[in-house]
VOMIFI-329938 format. One record per residue (C-alpha): residue number from 1; residue in one letter; z, y, x. Coordinates in pm, whole numbers, plus 50000, padded with zeros to 5 digits. Each point is the difference from the previous one (the first is absolute). Layout:
<rec NUM, 'A', <Z, Y, X>>
...
END
This chain:
<rec 1, 'X', <80900, 42650, 19123>>
<rec 2, 'X', <49890, 50250, 49740>>
<rec 3, 'X', <49992, 50379, 50010>>
<rec 4, 'X', <50354, 50044, 49866>>
<rec 5, 'X', <50143, 49754, 50253>>
<rec 6, 'X', <49824, 50185, 50283>>
<rec 7, 'X', <50137, 50333, 49876>>
<rec 8, 'X', <50352, 49859, 49967>>
<rec 9, 'X', <49987, 49862, 50354>>
<rec 10, 'X', <49870, 50328, 50145>>
<rec 11, 'X', <50279, 50190, 49826>>
<rec 12, 'X', <50261, 49788, 50181>>
<rec 13, 'X', <49903, 50176, 50324>>
<rec 14, 'X', <50238, 50284, 50090>>
<rec 15, 'X', <49876, 50335, 49867>>
<rec 16, 'X', <49693, 49852, 49829>>
<rec 17, 'X', <49878, 50174, 49686>>
<rec 18, 'X', <49712, 49939, 49760>>
<rec 19, 'X', <49752, 50284, 49949>>
<rec 20, 'X', <49681, 50049, 49800>>
<rec 21, 'X', <49794, 50262, 50188>>
<rec 22, 'X', <49671, 49852, 49872>>
<rec 23, 'X', <50097, 49973, 49633>>
<rec 24, 'X', <50162, 49707, 49820>>
<rec 25, 'X', <49827, 49746, 50224>>
<rec 26, 'X', <50058, 49906, 50285>>
<rec 27, 'X', <50370, 49999, 50085>>
<rec 28, 'X', <50059, 50163, 50336>>
<rec 29, 'X', <50310, 49902, 50192>>
<rec 30, 'X', <50130, 50266, 50237>>
<rec 31, 'X', <50278, 50052, 50250>>
<rec 32, 'X', <50073, 50346, 50133>>
<rec 33, 'X', <49708, 50131, 49795>>
<rec 34, 'X', <49750, 49771, 50177>>
<rec 35, 'X', <49817, 49708, 49843>>
<rec 36, 'X', <50076, 49648, 50122>>
<rec 37, 'X', <49847, 49803, 49710>>
<rec 38, 'X', <49745, 50056, 49727>>
<rec 39, 'X', <50019, 49743, 49720>>
<rec 40, 'X', <49746, 49950, 49723>>
<rec 41, 'X', <49914, 49734, 49748>>
<rec 42, 'X', <49648, 49940, 49876>>
<rec 43, 'X', <50021, 49633, 49915>>
<rec 44, 'X', <50178, 49879, 50314>>
<rec 45, 'X', <50245, 50240, 50159>>
<rec 46, 'X', <49907, 50159, 50330>>
<rec 47, 'X', <50209, 50184, 50254>>
<rec 48, 'X', <49886, 50224, 50283>>
<rec 49, 'X', <50229, 50011, 50301>>
<rec 50, 'X', <50014, 50184, 50330>>
<rec 51, 'X', <49955, 49766, 50296>>
<rec 52, 'X', <49969, 50004, 50377>>
<rec 53, 'X', <49623, 49989, 50068>>
<rec 54, 'X', <50019, 49681, 50211>>
<rec 55, 'X', <50217, 49827, 49738>>
<rec 56, 'X', <49767, 50124, 49725>>
<rec 57, 'X', <49705, 49824, 50163>>
<rec 58, 'X', <50199, 49677, 50042>>
<rec 59, 'X', <50107, 49999, 49636>>
<rec 60, 'X', <49643, 50064, 49883>>
<rec 61, 'X', <49878, 49706, 50210>>
<rec 62, 'X', <50278, 49773, 49873>>
<rec 63, 'X', <49987, 50079, 49627>>
<rec 64, 'X', <49693, 50059, 49785>>
<rec 65, 'X', <50217, 50201, 49758>>
<rec 66, 'X', <50074, 50259, 50272>>
<rec 67, 'X', <49730, 50266, 50030>>
<rec 68, 'X', <49973, 50340, 50168>>
<rec 69, 'X', <50189, 50264, 49801>>
<rec 70, 'X', <49815, 50098, 49683>>
<rec 71, 'X', <49943, 50379, 50009>>
<rec 72, 'X', <50237, 50022, 50299>>
<rec 73, 'X', <49972, 50014, 50378>>
<rec 74, 'X', <49861, 49653, 50059>>
<rec 75, 'X', <50141, 49984, 50352>>
<rec 76, 'X', <50361, 50047, 49887>>
<rec 77, 'X', <50006, 49866, 49643>>
<rec 78, 'X', <49938, 49662, 49838>>
<rec 79, 'X', <49952, 49927, 49632>>
<rec 80, 'X', <50131, 49661, 49894>>
<rec 81, 'X', <49887, 49832, 49678>>
<rec 82, 'X', <50309, 49825, 49870>>
<rec 83, 'X', <49840, 49677, 49886>>
<rec 84, 'X', <50243, 49750, 50154>>
<rec 85, 'X', <49789, 49933, 50309>>
<rec 86, 'X', <50232, 50208, 50222>>
<rec 87, 'X', <50346, 49839, 50014>>
<rec 88, 'X', <50263, 50212, 49822>>
<rec 89, 'X', <50217, 50032, 50312>>
<rec 90, 'X', <49698, 50120, 50200>>
<rec 91, 'X', <49932, 50263, 49734>>
<rec 92, 'X', <50363, 50115, 50005>>
<rec 93, 'X', <49984, 50021, 50380>>
<rec 94, 'X', <49687, 50217, 49971>>
<rec 95, 'X', <50185, 50234, 49762>>
<rec 96, 'X', <50295, 50019, 50240>>
<rec 97, 'X', <49769, 50073, 50292>>
<rec 98, 'X', <49822, 50276, 49808>>
<rec 99, 'X', <50333, 50155, 49900>>
<rec 100, 'X', <50121, 49980, 50360>>
<rec 101, 'X', <49687, 50164, 50140>>
<rec 102, 'X', <50037, 50289, 49758>>
<rec 103, 'X', <50374, 50041, 50067>>
<rec 104, 'X', <49930, 50011, 50375>>
<rec 105, 'X', <49749, 50281, 49938>>
<rec 106, 'X', <50264, 50216, 49830>>
<rec 107, 'X', <50184, 50270, 50187>>
<rec 108, 'X', <50333, 49916, 50158>>
<rec 109, 'X', <50177, 50203, 49731>>
<rec 110, 'X', <49817, 49814, 49721>>
<rec 111, 'X', <50086, 49663, 50157>>
<rec 112, 'X', <50364, 50100, 50039>>
<rec 113, 'X', <50006, 50106, 49634>>
<rec 114, 'X', <49884, 49648, 49912>>
<rec 115, 'X', <50253, 49851, 50239>>
<rec 116, 'X', <49715, 49841, 50194>>
<rec 117, 'X', <50012, 49915, 50367>>
<rec 118, 'X', <49816, 50227, 50244>>
<rec 119, 'X', <49632, 49930, 50052>>
<rec 120, 'X', <49915, 49775, 50292>>
<rec 121, 'X', <49974, 50196, 50321>>
<rec 122, 'X', <50177, 50304, 49857>>
<rec 123, 'X', <50337, 49941, 50163>>
<rec 124, 'X', <50092, 50267, 50250>>
<rec 125, 'X', <50037, 49888, 50360>>
<rec 126, 'X', <50300, 50112, 50199>>
END
């Protein structure tokens, strides 16, 4: 995948928008005003994605192209060099997971505006 393909895929997520808070490069993908992906291209494309800390460690051990988030909280973010060594479906799953983590962190009103399901554990008990 290249940078444009990554951006196109991210924009298929409900409510996702592209932003440029750091100038023309990198592309920042947001939902509800919060970043879920940071995409740049300096030779090979790279994408930084939010990740569960345990999952982040597993992915780093499994793929050499997955590193702790560059200029991000290294516990919760991975940066993936898109060089073909991570299977495309795995990369798309990582994007979906990042998007999902960010959506779950939004307020109930913001999630409802997106038409998203309630966050896990947020259902009221009767």
